[in-house]
C-alpha positions in Angstrom: 72.2 -114.3 -130.1 69.1 -116.5 -130.6 69.3 -120.0 -129.4 68.3 -121.4 -133.0 71.2 -119.6 -135.4 73.9 -118.9 -132.5 75.7 -117.3 -135.1 73.9 -114.9 -137.8 75.1 -114.2 -141.1 76.8 -110.8 -141.7 74.9 -108.2 -143.1 76.7 -105.6 -144.7 80.8 -104.3 -145.2 82.8 -101.8 -143.3 86.1 -100.0 -144.1 88.9 -102.4 -142.7 92.9 -101.7 -143.0 94.4 -104.0 -140.7 94.7 -106.9 -141.9 95.1 -110.2 -139.2 96.6 -113.4 -140.6 96.0 -117.6 -139.7 97.1 -121.2 -141.6 94.6 -122.6 -142.8 95.0 -125.8 -145.0 93.8 -126.1 -148.0 90.5 -128.2 -146.5 90.1 -125.2 -144.6 90.3 -122.5 -147.5 88.1 -124.3 -149.6 85.4 -125.0 -146.8 84.9 -121.0 -146.2 85.0 -120.6 -149.9 82.4 -123.4 -150.9 80.1 -121.5 -147.6 81.4 -118.2 -148.5 79.5 -118.8 -152.0 77.0 -120.7 -151.0 75.4 -116.8 -149.1 76.8 -115.2 -152.0 79.9 -113.0 -149.5 83.1 -112.7 -149.9 85.7 -115.2 -148.2 87.2 -113.0 -145.7 84.4 -110.9 -145.1 81.8 -114.2 -143.7 85.2 -115.6 -141.3 85.5 -111.9 -140.0 81.9 -112.1 -139.2 81.3 -115.4 -138.1 84.8 -115.3 -135.9 83.5 -111.7 -134.4 79.7 -113.9 -133.0 81.9 -117.1 -132.2 84.4 -114.3 -130.0 80.9 -112.3 -128.7 79.4 -115.3 -127.5 83.0 -117.7 -125.7 83.1 -114.1 -124.1 79.3 -113.6 -123.0 79.6 -117.6 -121.9 83.0 -117.0 -119.9 81.4 -113.8 -118.0 78.0 -115.3 -117.4 80.1 -118.9 -115.9 82.8 -116.6 -114.1 86.1 -116.0 -116.1 88.6 -117.9 -117.6 89.0 -120.6 -114.7 85.4 -121.9 -116.1 86.7 -121.6 -120.4 88.3 -125.1 -119.5 85.6 -127.2 -118.4 
């Protein structure tokens, strides 16, 4: 990930069979849907991509800082 855009936009679809549910407010859901429409991507696929990118980013930071104790700082 580069420093200018730490979370790149999604590229292609993969077949998936498992479901991971999260609760959202109506406003949060609409915010996600609106952005997905802007980039012409399915909202669930875009959300999945960004969640996985955020996990990768923060996992790398934890590794660099020395583990879970660094997450609290």
